[in-house]
N, C-alpha and C positions, 0 to 999 in steps of 0.2 A: 606299621599299621597305617592304612590310608583311609581317610574319611572325607567325604564331600558333602557340603551343605549348600543348597541352592534355595534362596528365598526371593520371591518376586511379589511386589505389592503395587496397587494403584492408589490405595488410601492408607489408613493407619494400621493395616494388618501387619506390616513389617515391624512396627514398633511394639505391638502387643505380643507378637509371636517370636520375633527373632532373638530378643535378648535372652529369654530362658533357654532356648535351644542352643545358642552359642555358648552360654555359660557352662553347659555340660561338656564342652570340649576341653576344659581346663585341667585335666588330670594327667595327661601323658607327658613324659619327659623326653621321649624321642618320637618324632612323627614326621609325616609328610602330608599334613592335612591341607584341604582346600575348602574355602568358604566363599560364597558369592551372594550378594544382595543387590537387587534391582528395584528402584523406586521411580515411578513415573507420575508426573502431575501432582506431586505432593506439595503441601503447604506446611512449613515447619516440621518436616519429616526428620526422623532420626534413625541412622543406621550405625550399629556398633558391632565390631568384630574383635574378639580376644582369642589369641592362640598362644598359650603358654608353652606348648611343646617346643623342643629345641631346634630341630633341623628341617630346613626345606619346606616351610609352610608357605601357602599362597592365600592371600586375602584380596577380594575384589569387590568394590562398591561402585554402582552406577546410579546416579540421580539426575533426571532430566525433566525439563519443562515444569519446574516447581518454583518454590519461593521460600527462602529462609531455611533450606535444608542443612542438616548437620551429618557429617560422616566421620567416624572415629575408628581407627585401627590400632591395635596393640599386639605386638608379638613379643612374648615374654614380658618381664616386668620392666618398669621404668628405670630401675637402678640395679647395679651389680656390685658385689662385695668381694668375691674371691676370684682372682685371676685364674682362668681356666676351669673354674668351678661350674656348678650346675645352674647358676642364676643368670645365664645369658644364652643367646640363640645364635644361629648361623644360617646363611644362605636362604633367608626368607625373601618373599616378594609381597609388596603391598601396592595396590593400585586403586586410586579413586578418580572417577570421572564425574564432573558436575557440569551440565550444559543448560543454558537458558534458565539460570537459577540465581536470581539476585539475592544478595546478603547470605550466600552460602558459606559454610565453614567446613574445612577438611583438615583432619589431624592424623598424623602417623607417628607412632613411637615404637622403638625397637632397641634391644640390647644385642649387639650383633657384630658379626664379621662376615663379609661377603654378601651382604644383603642389598636389596634394591627397593627404594621408595619412589613412587611416581604419582603425581597429582596433576590433573588437567582440569582447568575451569574455563569454559568457553562461553562468550557472550554473557558474562556475569558482571554485575556492578557491586561494589562494597563487599567483596568476598575476601575470605582469609584462608591462607595455607600455612600449616605448621608441620614441619618435619624434624624429628629428633632421633638420633641414633647415638647411644652410648657405646662406644666401641672399645672393648677391653684390649684387643690387639688386632689391628687390621693390616699388619705388615704384609702378610701373605694372602689375605682375603679382604681386599678393599671394599668399602661400601659406596653406594651411589644414590644420590638424591637428585630428583628432577621435578621441577614445578613449572607449569605453564599457565598463564592467564591471558585471555584476550578480551577486548572490549570492556576493560575493567577500570572503572573510575573509583578512586579511593579504596583500592584493594591492597592487600599485604601478602608478602611471602616471607616466611622465617624458616631458615634451615640451620640446624645445629648438629655437629658431630662431636662426640665426647663431652656431653653436657654436664655430667655428674660432678658437682664441686667437691665431693668427698673422695672421688676417684683420683688417687695420686700416682698410679702406675700405668695408666692406659697410654697406648701409643697410637697416634693418628697418622697413618701412613697410606699414601696412594689413594685416598678417598677423593670423590668427585662430587661437587655441588654445582648444579646448573639451574638457573632461574631466568624465566623470560616473561616479560609483560609487554603487551602491545595495545595501542590505542587508549592509554591510561592518563588520568590526571590525579595528582596528589596521591600517587601510589608509592609503596615502599618495598624494597627487597633488602633483607638482612641475612648474611651468611657468616657463620662462626665455625671455626675448627678449633677445638680445645683438647687438653690432655697434658700429659707429662712431656711428650715430645711430638713434633709434627714434621713429617718428611714427605715431599713429593705429592702434596695435596693440591688439587686444582679447584678453584672457585671461579665460576663464570656467571655474570649477571648482565642481562640485556633488557633495555626498555626502548621500544621503537614506536614511531607514529604517535607520540604522546602529545599532551597539551602543555601542562606546566606543573611545577611543584613536586616533581618525582624525586625519589631519593634511593641511592644504593649504598649500603654499608657492608664492607667485607673485613673480617678479622681472622687472623691466624695468631692465636694467643701464645702458645708455648714456643720455646726455642726450637728451631728446626732448620732444614735446608731444602733447597730446590722446590719450595712452594710457589704456586702461581696464582695471582689474582688478576682477573680481567673484567672490567666494567665498561659498558657501552650504552650511551644514551643518544638518540637522534630525534631531530624535529621536535624539540621541546625547550621550554624556557624555565628559568628559576629552579633548576635542578641542582642536586647535591650528590657528589660522588666522594665517598670516604673509604680509603683502604688503609689497613693497619696490619703490620707484621711485627711480632715481638722477637727481636734477636734473630740469630741464625746466619746462614751462609747461602749465597747463590739463589736468593729469593727474587721473584720478579713481580712487579706491579705494573699493570697497563690500564690506562683510562682514556676513553675517547668520548667526546661530546661534539656533535655536529649540528649545524643549522639551528642554533638556538642562542638565547641571550640571557645574561645575568645568571650564568651557571657557575658552580663552584666545584673545583676538584682539589681534594686534600689527600696526599699520599704520605704515609709515615712508616719508616723502618727503624726500629729503635737501636739497632746496632748490628755488627757483624761485618763480613767481608764478601766482596763479589756480588753484592746486591744491585738490582737495577730498578729504576722507576722511569716510566714513560707516560707522558700525558699529551694528548692531541686535541685541540679545540679549533673549529673552523666555522666560518660564516656566522659570526655572532658578535655582540657588543657587551661590554661590562662583564666579561668572564674573568675568572681568576683561577690560577693554579698555584698550589703550595706543595712543595716537595721537601721532606725532612728525612735525613738519614743520620743516625747516631754515630758514635765512634766506630771506626773501622777503616779498612783499606780496600782499594780496588773497587769502590762503589761508583755507580754511574746514575746521573739524572739527566733526562732529556725532556724538554717541553717545546711544543710547536704550536703556534697560533697563527692562523692565516685568515685573510679577508675579514679583518675585525678591527675594532677600535675600542679604546678605553679598557684594554685588557691588562692583566697583571700576572707576572710570573715571579715567584719567590722561592729560591732554592737554597737549602742549607745542608752542609755536611759537617759532621763532628770531627774530632781529632783522628787523624789517620793519614796515610800516604797514597799517592797514585790514584786519587779520586778524580772523577770527571763530571763537569757540569756543562750542558749544552742547552741554549735557549735560542729560539728562532721566531721572529715576528715578521710577517710579510703582509704587504698591502694594509698597513696599519698606521693609525695616528693616535696620539695620546696614550701610547703604550708604555708600560713600566716593567723592567726586568731587574731583579736583584739576585745576585749570586754571592754566596758566602761559604768559604771553606775555612774551618778552624785550623789550629796548628798542625803542621804536617809538611811533608815534602813531596815533590813530584806531582802536585795537583795541577789540573787543567781546567780553565774556564773559557768558554766560547759563547759570545752573544752576537746575534746578527739581526739587524732590522733592515729590510729592503723594501723598495717601492713605497716608502713611507709618506704619509700626508703631513708629518711634522709633529713637533712637541712630544717626541718619544724620549724616554730616559733609560739609561743603563747604568747600574752601579755594581762593581765587582770588588770583593775583598778576599784576600788570601793570607794565611798565617806565615809560616816560617820560610823555608828556602827551596830553591829549585822548582818554583811554581811558574806556570805560564798562564797569562791572561790575554784574551783577544777580543776586541770589539770592532764590528763593522756596521756602519750606518750609511745607507745609500738613499739619496733623494730626500725631499721634504725640506723643512726649515725649522729652526728652533730646537733641534735635537740636542740631548745632553748625554755625555759619557764620562763616568768617574771610575778610576781604578786605584785601589789602595792595596799594597802588598806589605803586610806587617803593620798597618796603621789602623785608623778607625774603619769600621765597616758599617754597612748601611742596611736599613730595613724599609719595607714598604710602609709609607705613612700617608694614607689617603691616596692621592694621585701624584705624590712626589717622594723623593729620596730624603731620608733623614738619618744622621749618625746614630748608631746603636751603642757602641762602646769603643774605648781606645785600648 
């Protein structure tokens, strides 16, 4: 059964009329329904769409040239209880577009496999995006979340897949989260993939042409493999990039921050094998990179800082073998690199400082046997290099090296 609902309003007509009409949609269990709401020039307008039918529903809301508008879309209920049962949906499409609309809010919720959520906010300030999909099993039918904000000061994007804390058997597989903010200050992006297991999920967050105080947080909470996190910030200061992956194998974290200062990158992988972390910062001062990998083997950490001063790199790998740490600072002064590998064999550490202005410091520690450590410092004056294999290791302490334990 196919049903189409089209509502268009210039004032409060949509709020008064749309809600009762849409509520009547809520009885079907199999459907390919389509609902559309258009609001123009609204102030504090509200558009709500609810489609509880299971299959291939489409919901579209457009709000333009207003102020303080709210858009809410829900396909099926916000929680599910029986795997493969009737309390979830599939292959739905939710689209919200808000333009020229300050303090706008857009929210999408779905229990789904193979569904798509898209929110676009253009030329808005202090706006909010929330996207949530509780995916009972997306292994063959991955979900996609996309959010875009432009000209947005103090705006937020929050994306979640597999959010139900009571759901113990969901599998988050091959899902994609993409969030983009441009021209923003004090804006945030948060991406979370949760569930019992997570495999081959992709999280991408980008903030460009920004001012300062922006933050990106990416989390993949369950054990999994081949998950990817990518975070990019450019032309901004005092930003924070946090990436976290809980356990697993062959996971990848990539963070990049260019043309800014006082930025912080923190990457964490709590355990597993064959994981990789890469951080790149360029053309800035007082930036810091912290990379942490728990126990495991065959893991790699790479940090590159260029055309910068007073920057810090701190790399740690837990117990395991054949792990690799690489840190490179170029055209730098007063830089600090700390590399630590716990007990294991076959570890490799490489630290390079080139074209330096001086007063750079490198400290390397490795645990047991068959490890290799290499330091190269070129140019400058007053540079310091310390290597300890099986002895005390060092941590970043302000702008200097300090022993952490024996």
